[in-house]
C-alpha positions in Angstrom: -27.4 -10.9 12.1 -26.3 -7.5 13.5 -23.2 -6.1 15.2 -23.6 -4.3 18.5 -20.9 -1.9 19.6 -22.4 -1.4 23.1 -19.6 -3.3 24.7 -17.2 -0.7 23.5 -18.7 1.9 25.8 -18.2 -0.3 28.9 -15.6 1.3 31.2 -12.8 -1.2 32.1 -9.1 -1.3 32.9 -8.4 -3.2 29.7 -10.5 -0.7 27.7 -8.6 2.2 29.2 -5.2 0.6 28.3 -6.3 -0.1 24.7 -7.5 3.5 24.5 -4.1 4.8 25.4 -2.6 2.7 22.6 -5.1 3.5 19.9 -6.6 7.0 20.5 -3.9 9.3 21.9 -0.9 8.5 19.8 -1.0 11.7 17.7 -1.8 14.2 20.4 0.4 12.2 22.9 3.6 12.8 20.8 3.2 16.5 20.5 5.5 17.4 23.4 8.3 16.2 21.2 8.1 19.4 19.1 5.5 22.0 20.4 7.6 24.1 22.8 10.6 24.0 20.4 8.3 25.3 17.7 6.9 28.1 20.0 10.4 29.3 21.0 12.0 28.7 17.6 15.3 30.6 17.0 14.2 33.7 19.0 15.7 34.9 22.3 13.9 33.3 25.2 11.7 35.6 27.3 9.5 34.9 30.3 6.4 36.3 28.6 7.0 33.9 25.6 7.4 30.9 27.9 4.6 31.5 30.4 2.3 33.0 27.8 3.0 30.2 25.3 2.4 27.5 28.0 -0.8 29.3 29.0 -2.0 29.2 25.4 -1.1 25.5 25.2 -3.1 24.7 28.4 -6.2 26.7 27.4 -6.0 25.3 23.8 -6.0 21.7 25.2 -8.8 22.7 27.6 -11.1 24.5 25.1 -10.4 22.5 21.9 -9.6 19.0 23.1 -11.4 18.7 26.4 -14.5 20.8 25.9 -15.1 20.6 22.2 -14.0 17.0 21.4 -14.0 15.0 24.6 -17.1 16.5 26.1 -19.2 17.8 23.2 -18.3 16.2 19.9 -18.1 12.6 21.4 -21.8 13.0 22.0 -22.3 13.1 18.3 -21.7 9.4 17.8 -23.4 7.3 15.2 -24.1 4.0 17.0 -20.7 4.2 18.6 -18.8 5.4 15.5 -17.2 8.8 15.2 -15.5 11.0 12.7 -16.6 13.7 10.3 -18.1 11.2 7.8 -20.1 9.4 10.5 -21.3 12.8 11.7 -22.4 13.7 8.2 -24.2 10.4 7.9 -26.4 11.5 10.8 -27.1 14.9 9.1 -27.2 14.2 5.4 -30.9 13.5 5.0 -31.9 16.8 6.7 -29.0 18.9 5.6 -27.6 17.5 2.3 -25.7 20.7 1.5 -23.3 19.9 4.3 -21.6 17.6 1.9 -19.3 20.4 0.8 -18.0 21.0 4.3 -17.7 17.3 4.9 -15.5 16.8 1.8 -13.3 19.7 2.8 -12.9 18.4 6.4 -12.3 14.8 5.4 -9.8 15.7 2.7 -7.8 18.0 4.9 -7.7 15.5 7.7 -6.3 12.9 5.3 -3.8 15.4 3.9 -2.5 16.4 7.3 -2.1 12.8 8.1 0.7 12.6 5.6 2.7 14.9 7.9 2.1 13.1 11.2 4.4 10.0 10.7 7.3 12.1 9.3 7.2 14.8 12.0 6.7 12.3 14.9 9.4 9.8 13.8 11.8 12.6 12.9 11.3 14.4 16.2 12.1 11.1 18.1 15.1 10.1 16.0 16.6 13.6 16.2 17.1 13.0 19.9 20.2 10.9 18.9 22.0 14.2 18.2 22.1 14.7 22.0 24.3 11.6 22.3 27.7 13.2 22.1 30.9 13.7 24.2 29.5 17.0 25.6 26.9 15.0 27.4 29.3 12.4 28.7 28.9 9.7 25.9 31.7 8.0 24.1 29.8 8.2 20.8 29.1 11.3 18.8 25.8 11.4 16.9 25.6 15.2 16.9 25.9 15.4 13.1 23.9 12.2 12.3 21.9 12.4 9.1 18.4 11.2 10.2 16.6 11.1 6.9 17.6 7.5 5.9 16.7 6.2 9.4 13.3 8.0 9.3 12.4 6.8 5.8 13.5 3.2 6.8 11.2 3.3 9.9 8.3 4.7 7.9 8.7 2.1 5.2 8.6 -0.7 7.8 5.4 0.8 9.4 3.6 0.9 6.0 4.8 -2.5 4.7 3.6 -4.0 7.9 0.0 -2.9 7.3 -0.9 -5.7 4.9 -0.3 -8.3 7.7 -2.6 -6.5 10.2 -1.7 -5.3 13.7 -3.3 -8.0 15.8 -0.1 -9.2 17.4 1.7 -5.9 18.0 -1.5 -4.1 18.9 -1.5 -5.8 22.2 1.7 -3.9 23.1 0.4 -0.5 22.0 -1.4 0.2 25.3 1.4 -0.8 27.7 4.0 1.2 25.6 1.8 4.3 25.6 1.2 3.9 29.4 5.0 3.9 29.8 5.2 6.9 27.5 2.7 9.1 29.3 4.1 8.1 32.7 7.5 9.2 31.4 6.1 12.5 30.2 4.6 13.2 33.7 7.7 12.1 35.7 10.1 14.2 33.5 7.9 17.2 33.7 7.4 17.1 37.5 11.1 16.6 38.0 11.6 20.1 36.4 8.5 21.8 37.9 9.6 21.1 41.5 12.8 23.2 40.9 10.8 26.1 39.4 7.1 26.0 40.5 6.6 29.6 39.5 5.7 28.1 36.1 2.2 27.4 37.6 1.2 30.9 36.9 0.7 29.9 33.3 -2.7 28.5 34.4 -3.8 32.2 34.4 -5.3 33.0 31.0 -4.2 36.6 31.4 -0.7 35.4 30.2 -2.3 34.4 26.9 -3.2 38.1 26.5 0.3 39.2 27.3 1.7 36.5 25.0 -0.4 37.9 22.1 0.3 41.6 22.8 3.9 41.7 24.0 5.7 38.9 22.2 7.1 39.8 18.7 5.2 37.9 16.0 3.1 36.3 18.8 0.1 35.8 16.5 2.3 33.8 14.1 3.4 31.7 17.1 -0.2 30.6 17.6 0.4 28.3 14.7 3.0 26.5 16.8 0.7 26.4 19.8 -2.0 24.8 17.7 0.3 21.8 17.2 -0.6 20.7 20.8 -4.1 19.8 19.7 -3.8 18.4 16.2 -4.6 14.9 17.3 -8.1 15.9 18.6 -9.8 15.3 15.3 -8.2 11.8 15.1 -9.5 11.2 18.6 -13.0 11.7 17.4 -12.5 9.6 14.3 -11.2 6.6 16.3 -14.2 6.7 18.7 -15.6 3.4 17.3 -12.5 1.5 18.5 -12.8 2.2 22.2 -16.0 4.0 23.1 -16.6 7.4 24.6 -16.4 6.4 28.3 -12.9 4.9 28.0 -11.8 8.0 26.0 -13.1 10.4 28.5 -11.7 8.7 31.6 -8.3 8.0 30.0 -8.1 11.6 28.8 -7.8 12.8 32.4 -4.5 10.9 32.8 -3.3 11.8 29.3 -4.0 15.5 29.8 -2.3 15.5 33.2 0.8 13.9 31.6 0.9 16.3 28.7 0.5 19.4 30.9 3.1 18.2 33.4 5.6 17.7 30.6 4.8 21.0 28.9 5.1 22.8 32.2 8.3 20.9 32.9 9.8 22.1 29.6 8.7 25.6 30.5 10.4 25.4 33.9 13.6 24.4 32.2 13.2 27.2 29.7 12.9 29.8 32.5 16.5 29.1 33.3 17.5 30.1 29.8 15.7 33.5 29.7 17.7 36.0 27.6 19.4 33.3 25.6 18.6 31.8 22.2 17.3 28.2 22.2 19.6 27.3 19.3 19.3 23.7 18.2 18.3 22.5 21.6 15.0 20.6 22.0 13.4 21.2 25.4 11.9 17.8 25.4 15.2 16.0 25.4 16.9 18.8 27.4 14.8 17.9 30.5 16.0 14.3 30.5 19.0 13.3 32.7 22.0 12.4 30.5 22.0 8.8 31.6 18.3 8.4 30.6 18.7 9.9 27.2 19.1 6.6 25.1 16.1 5.0 27.0 14.0 8.2 26.4 14.8 8.2 22.7 13.9 4.5 22.4 10.5 5.1 24.2 9.9 8.2 22.1 10.6 6.3 18.9 8.2 3.5 19.9 5.5 6.1 20.8 6.0 7.8 17.4 5.6 4.5 15.6 2.4 3.8 17.5 1.1 7.3 16.7 1.9 6.7 13.0 0.2 3.3 13.1 -2.9 4.7 14.7 -3.1 7.5 12.1 -2.7 5.1 9.2 -5.4 2.8 10.6 -7.6 5.8 11.1 -7.0 6.9 7.4 -8.2 3.5 6.2 -11.3 3.8 8.3 -12.0 7.4 7.0 -11.5 6.3 3.4 -13.7 3.2 3.8 -16.5 5.5 5.2 -16.0 8.0 2.4 -16.3 5.2 -0.2 -19.7 4.2 1.1 -20.7 7.9 1.0 -19.6 7.9 -2.7 -16.7 10.3 -2.0 -14.1 7.8 -3.4 -14.1 5.1 -6.0 -14.6 1.6 -4.7 -11.0 0.9 -3.7 -10.2 -2.7 -2.8 -10.7 -3.2 1.0 -9.0 -6.1 2.8 -9.5 -7.4 6.3 -6.0 -8.7 7.4 -7.0 -9.8 10.9 -10.0 -10.5 13.1 -9.6 -7.3 15.1 -12.8 -5.2 15.1 -12.7 -2.5 12.5 -9.2 -3.6 11.2 -9.1 -2.9 7.5 -6.3 -2.4 4.9 -6.7 -0.5 1.6 -3.7 -1.1 -0.6 -4.1 2.1 -2.8 -4.4 4.3 0.3 -1.5 2.6 2.0 0.8 3.1 -1.0 -0.3 6.8 -1.5 0.3 7.6 2.2 3.7 5.9 2.0 4.7 7.9 -1.1 3.5 11.1 0.5 5.4 10.5 3.8 8.6 9.7 2.0 8.2 12.9 -0.1 7.7 15.0 3.0 10.8 13.6 4.6 12.9 14.2 1.5 11.5 17.8 1.0 11.8 19.0 4.6 14.5 16.6 6.0 14.1 17.9 9.6 11.1 18.0 12.0 11.6 21.7 12.6 11.0 22.4 8.9 8.0 20.2 8.9 6.2 22.2 11.6 5.4 24.9 9.0 3.5 22.4 6.9 1.8 20.8 9.9 -1.5 22.1 11.3 -2.8 24.4 8.5 -5.0 21.7 6.9 -6.2 20.4 10.3 -7.6 23.8 11.3 -9.9 23.6 8.2 -11.0 20.2 9.3 -11.8 21.5 12.8 -13.8 24.4 11.4 -15.8 22.0 9.2 -16.4 19.7 12.2 -17.6 22.8 14.2 -20.1 23.6 11.5 -21.4 20.1 11.4 -21.5 19.9 15.2 -23.6 23.1 15.3 -26.2 21.4 13.0 -26.1 18.3 15.1 -26.8 20.2 18.3 -29.6 22.0 16.5 -31.0 18.7 15.4 -30.8 17.5 19.0 -33.0 20.6 19.9 -30.4 22.3 22.0 -31.2 25.9 22.9 -30.2 28.0 19.9 -28.7 30.7 22.1 -26.4 28.2 23.8 -25.4 26.7 20.5 -24.6 30.1 19.2 -22.5 31.0 22.2 -20.6 27.7 22.1 -19.9 28.0 18.4 -18.8 31.6 18.7 -16.1 30.5 21.0 -14.9 27.6 18.8 -15.1 29.7 15.6 -13.1 32.5 17.2 -10.4 30.2 18.5 -10.2 28.1 15.3 -10.4 31.2 13.1 -7.4 32.7 15.0 -5.5 29.4 14.5 -6.3 29.3 10.8 -5.0 32.8 10.2 -1.9 32.1 12.3 -1.2 28.9 10.2 -1.8 30.8 7.0 1.3 32.8 7.8 3.2 29.5 7.3 1.7 28.9 3.8 4.9 29.8 1.9 7.2 27.9 4.4 5.5 24.6 3.8 1.8 25.0 4.5 1.1 24.9 0.8 2.2 21.3 0.7 -0.7 20.0 2.8 -3.2 22.3 1.1 -2.1 21.1 -2.3 -2.5 17.5 -1.2 -5.9 18.3 0.4 -7.0 20.1 -2.8 -6.2 17.0 -4.9 -8.2 14.8 -2.5 -11.1 17.2 -2.7 -10.9 17.0 -6.5 -11.1 13.2 -6.4 -14.0 13.4 -4.0 -15.9 15.8 -6.2 -15.3 13.7 -9.3 -16.5 10.6 -7.5 -19.5 12.2 -6.0 -20.6 14.2 -9.0 -19.7 11.5 -11.5 -21.8 9.0 -9.5 -24.7 11.4 -9.5 -24.5 11.8 -13.3 -24.3 8.1 -13.8 -27.3 7.6 -11.4 -29.3 10.1 -13.4 -29.0 8.0 -16.5 -30.6 5.0 -14.8 -33.7 4.0 -16.7 -35.8 1.5 -14.8 -38.6 -0.8 -15.8 -41.2 -2.8 -14.0 -40.2 -6.4 -13.6 -43.8 -7.5 -13.8 -43.8 -6.4 -17.5 -41.2 -9.0 -18.2 -42.3 -11.9 -16.1 -43.7 -13.7 -19.2 -40.5 -13.3 -21.2 -38.2 -14.3 -18.4 -40.3 -17.4 -17.5 -40.4 -18.4 -21.1 -36.6 -18.0 -21.3 -36.2 -20.2 -18.2 -38.2 -23.0 -19.9 -36.6 -22.7 -23.3 -34.5 -25.9 -23.5 -33.2 -25.1 -27.0 -30.8 -22.6 -25.3 -27.9 -23.8 -23.2 -28.4 -23.2 -19.5 -26.3 -20.2 -18.4 -26.7 -20.9 -14.6 -29.0 -22.3 -12.0 -29.0 -18.9 -10.2 -28.3 -15.9 -12.4 -27.6 -12.8 -10.3 -27.5 -9.1 -11.3 -26.7 -6.2 -9.0 -29.3 -3.5 -9.4 -29.2 0.2 -8.4 -32.9 0.7 -8.7 -34.5 1.9 -5.5 -38.0 0.4 -5.9 -38.5 -3.3 -5.0 -40.3 -4.2 -8.3 -38.0 -2.4 -10.7 -34.6 -3.0 -12.3 -32.5 -1.0 -14.8 -33.2 -1.5 -18.5 -29.6 -2.6 -19.3 -30.0 -5.6 -17.0 -33.1 -6.8 -18.9 -31.2 -6.1 -22.2 -28.3 -8.3 -21.0 -30.6 -11.2 -20.1 -33.1 -11.1 -23.1 -31.3 -9.5 -26.0 -27.5 -9.1 -25.9 -27.1 -12.9 -25.4 -30.2 -14.6 -24.1 -29.2 -16.2 -20.8 -31.4 -19.2 -19.6 -31.4 -19.7 -15.9 -33.6 -21.5 -13.4 -33.8 -18.4 -11.2 -33.2 -14.7 -11.9 -32.0 -12.8 -8.8 -31.9 -9.0 -8.8 -29.9 -7.8 -5.8 -29.9 -4.2 -4.5 -27.4 -3.0 -1.8 -28.5 -0.1 0.4 -25.8 1.4 2.6 -27.4 2.7 5.8 -26.3 5.6 7.9 -25.8 3.3 10.9 -22.5 1.4 11.1 -23.5 -2.3 11.6 -26.9 -2.9 10.1 -27.3 -6.3 8.5 -30.8 -6.8 7.1 -32.5 -8.0 4.0 -35.8 -7.9 2.3 -37.2 -10.3 -0.3 -39.8 -9.5 -3.0 -40.8 -12.6 -5.0 -41.9 -11.3 -8.4 -42.6 -14.7 -9.9 -42.5 -17.8 -7.7 -39.6 -20.2 -8.5 -38.3 -17.8 -11.2 -37.8 -14.1 -10.5 -36.8 -12.7 -7.1 -35.5 -9.3 -6.0 -33.4 -9.0 -2.8 -32.5 -5.8 -1.0 -29.6 -5.9 1.4 -29.4 -3.1 4.0 -25.8 -3.0 5.2 -24.2 -0.6 7.6 -21.3 1.5 6.4 -18.8 -0.5 8.5 -20.1 -3.9 7.3 -17.9 -5.9 4.9 -19.8 -6.6 1.8 -19.8 -10.4 1.2 -22.7 -10.5 -1.2 -22.0 -14.0 -2.4 -22.1 -15.4 1.1 -25.1 -13.3 2.1 -27.2 -14.3 -1.0 -26.5 -18.0 -0.3 -27.7 -17.6 3.2 -30.9 -15.9 1.9 -31.5 -18.7 -0.7 -30.9 -21.4 1.9 -33.4 -19.7 4.3 -36.0 -19.4 1.5 -35.6 -23.1 0.6 -36.0 -24.1 4.3 -39.1 -22.0 4.6 -40.6 -23.5 1.4 -40.6 -20.1 -0.4 -38.7 -21.6 -3.4 -38.5 -25.2 -4.5 -35.2 -26.5 -6.0 -36.4 -30.1 -6.4 -37.4 -29.8 -10.1 -33.9 -28.5 -11.0 -31.8 -31.3 -9.4 -30.3 -34.0 -11.5 -29.9 -37.6 -10.3 -26.2 -37.1 -9.6 -26.5 -33.9 -7.6 -26.9 -33.8 -3.8 -30.2 -32.2 -3.0 -28.6 -30.3 -0.2 -26.7 -28.4 -2.9 -28.1 -25.0 -3.9 -26.9 -25.2 -7.5 -24.4 -23.1 -9.4 -24.3 -19.3 -9.3 -23.3 -16.8 -11.9 -23.0 -13.1 -11.2 -23.2 -10.7 -14.2 -21.8 -7.2 -13.6 -23.1 -4.7 -16.1 -21.0 -1.6 -16.5 -22.4 1.4 -18.3 -20.1 2.6 -21.1 -20.6 6.2 -22.1 -22.1 6.3 -25.6 -20.8 8.6 -28.3 -24.3 9.9 -28.7 -24.1 12.2 -25.7 -24.2 16.0 -25.4 -23.0 17.0 -21.9 -21.8 20.3 -20.7 -18.1 20.8 -20.8 -17.7 20.4 -17.1 -19.9 17.3 -16.9 -18.1 15.7 -19.8 -14.7 16.2 -18.0 -16.2 14.9 -14.7 -17.7 11.7 -16.2 -14.5 10.8 -18.1 -12.4 11.4 -15.0 -14.9 9.3 -13.1 -14.4 6.4 -15.5 -10.6 6.8 -15.3 -10.7 6.8 -11.5 -12.5 3.4 -11.6 -9.5 1.9 -13.3 -7.3 2.3 -10.2 -10.2 1.3 -7.8 -9.8 -2.4 -8.2 -12.1 -5.0 -9.5 -15.8 -4.6 -8.4 -16.1 -8.2 -7.5 -13.5 -7.7 -4.7 -15.5 -4.8 -3.3 -18.8 -6.8 -3.3 -17.2 -9.9 -2.0 -17.8 -12.1 -5.0 -15.9 -15.2 -6.1 -14.1 -14.0 -9.3 -14.6 -17.4 -10.9 -18.4 -17.0 -11.1 -18.5 -13.4 -12.4 -19.1 -12.2 -15.9 -18.5 -8.6 -17.0 -20.6 -6.9 -19.7 -20.4 -3.4 -21.1 -23.6 -1.6 -22.1 -23.6 1.7 -24.0 -25.8 4.3 -22.3 -26.9 7.8 -23.3 -27.0 10.4 -20.5 -28.1 13.3 -22.6 -28.8 12.7 -26.3 -27.6 15.0 -28.9 -30.1 17.2 -30.8 -32.5 15.1 -33.0 -31.1 14.6 -36.5 -33.3 14.3 -39.6 -32.2 12.2 -42.6 -33.9 13.1 -45.9 -34.6 10.3 -48.2 -34.1 10.9 -52.0 -34.9 8.8 -55.0 
């Protein structure tokens, strides 16, 4: 039984509305802080305004529209997107791209810790404009927003365990209101100062970079307008490329209208410092301010929710690529692709709270925002160039396209590096920690895999059959199942045979050896059966897509039932008089974990990696939860293994 994602690519009004709620939350809330970050505390000049707006427009055009919406969305893996899905398409031909994939994925997750705090803080800080100077009876000009922001963030994260099926239906309509509000507010300012349209001329980007003081540093602020582009690609599987591309027309229009509206308002302030004013709230009529703040807060919450869900998806894909330990993955609702990873949820919550407490205000968070995502975009560009090469694009065209992207992203990277000491180091530290975890998981798994010693099952059919028929031993189970990592269909690892025959002989009617192969496609659901000994020893290989929930207990029962129905196995001899013959019998899974033997001589680095790998598995959750096994029918066993034996020792016998 497979899963098709073709319906996601069908263009529809409902699909467009859902896309607004899921895909564009991060990039859609950037008008809250971008222009304020570009101007900063400096005296406002026309070159800074028009040049900054021109840089924003062309960044959205080159990076978001051309690179992601037009080009990168082509690199879909059966409807799924994101840097890990892209690597899945490339890893067989270009395995060395694993390094860039780790860096890109880690930095995307790290930057995600900043998005909820900066979005929610920027929205809530609008309350400071509610004061007597603006005609209100209440004065919130000195309000301390940190407790409010932390409270909202906690609610968002605590809500993850219940799923977003109910509130998800409101995301699209709310974001439709949000983008419509952006457009209306922006147009309302532009009609009073249409001269702002000259920002469409890219010449003003040149003036911005050559005439504005510290303009190159300001590119880091400009870059904030496109930070949600990578998340747009990662969430491709939720909505489909056609819905994303069509809805982006409306989204980009609304964003540009609002940015230009803020610029039109700023032109009236030339020669003055911006101070604590936020252009986004300044262009709102006073009477509309409370409504605008409420809508902005809802949009920020939706943006945070979309990013958190995207982080769960990224981590689940990384787990299947062996970049993370097998964290417990839960499925809180029947919404397609909806997952919940408790460890990741708690880590993101702790990180977001820490960011709010460290920086307190959104203006201070801007320094930490964007640096890591530039690295992610560079890594995606590298992988994309290999993908286009694999698709047999003209090498000259690929070279020209990538030259443009690398130039733009390189400039943004160096611009953001100037903010390293002001807060950029925070996301780089978090990203480096995630990269370390990925390296340990990937390298440790390879070391463990290298120790696997397999043996032909045909060499043990006699012993296993004799054990099945030995009535002097108590029956361990009707169906005894081992999970095997061996790649060949007639082999299993030596520790599994040791567990059955020697550690504690386990008599069973049927011995099942199950191998799970994760495919590079998202929704594969296939299996292959190799009967080693009829009515006794069977090896089953499941081929599951990287987005398929592993319910091995259920899948295996389906396989056995089908084999019984087809007459491939006969359960009749094993039934007792009081058992219903429609019953398949009892099941017992034995999970064999390799314990590092003391008789090992590894290099210093490998020794540290393998021990860290074992420690990471402690926080990953129970393996039976990952494989979808009923805990009541699972037995755990430890088997000592030698990866690299110490030098041979000689004992001398004396009389």
